[in-house]
N, C-alpha and C positions, 0 to 999 in steps of 0.2 A: 373450634367448632361451636356453633351456637346450641343453646338448649333445645331449640325447636328442631334442629337437624337430628339431634340425638333422640328426641321424643319421636320424631317421624320414623327413624330407623327402627326403634323399638316397637312401634305400632306395626310396621311391615313384618317384623320378626314374629310378632304375636299372631298376625293374620296367617302367616305361612304355617306356623305351628298348629293352628286350629283348623285350617282349611285343607281338607283332603284333596279337593279338586286341584288346588294350587300346587300341592306337594306332588300329586300324580303328574301334572303337566311338567313340573321341574324335572322329575326323574325320567320322564319320557324324553325330554329335551337332552338330558345328560346321556341317556342310552343312545339316542340318535347321533350325538356328537362322537361318542366312542366308536359306534359302527362306521361312521364316515372316516374317522381317523384310521381304523383298522383296514378298511377297504383301500384307502389311499396308500397305506404302508404296503399292503399286499401287491397292489398294482405297481408301485415303485420298485419293489423287490423283483417282480416278474420282468419289468422293463430293464432293470439292471442286468439280470441274468441273460435276457435276450441280447442285450447290447454286448455283453462279454462274449457270448457265443459267436455273434457276428464278427466281432473283433478278432477272436481266435481263428475263425475260419479264414478271414482276410489275411491275417498274419501267416498262417500256414501256407496259403496260396502264394503269397509274396516270397516266403522262404523257399518254397519248392521251385518257383520260377528262377530265383537267384541261384539256387543250388544247381538247377539244370544248366543255367548259363555258365556257371563256373565249371561244372563237370564237362560241358561241351567244349569249353576253351581248353581245359586241361587235357581232355581226350584228343583234341586236335594237335596240341603240343606234343603229346606222347607219340601219336602216329607220325607226326613230322620228324621227330627224333629217330623213331624206328626206321623210317624210310631212308633217312640220311645215313644211318649206320649201315643199312643193307647196301646202299650205293657205295659207301666207303669200302666195304668188305667185298665189293664186286659180285654180290648175290642178286643178279638181275632177275632170275627166275622167282626167287622168294619175294622180291620187290613187286613183281607182277601179280604173284599169287595173293599177297597181302591186300592188294587193291581189289581183287575179285572175291576173296573168301574171308568173310567176317570172323568165322571160327578160327581160322589159321592166324588172322590178324591178332585176335585176343590171345592166342597161344604164344605168339612171338612177343607180344607186349609184356606178358608175364615172364617169359624166359629172359628178356632183356631188362627185367625189373623196372619197367616203365609204367606198370599198373599195379 
């Protein structure tokens, strides 16, 4: 560095140290920059929390839909197995009742350990 650059920097430092207006403007600028950084951080954090909440809700919905699909498929398989067993055992009346009466259907599914 040249002597003139060093002298110039020292002059600016001296001006800053003795000029209250300049100091006040500097500290005001620093405060503004901290406020902006804080506001950005707060908004980013709020956006992240909102995004996580939306993602969780979507995930729960997808999981519920998949569970219902699997449950429905499993339920149909269990009912099919029950009806097949009732036919094999020659229980035509139970077969017909299972098709009409959901409570009786559930009871027999449990009795046959299909549910």
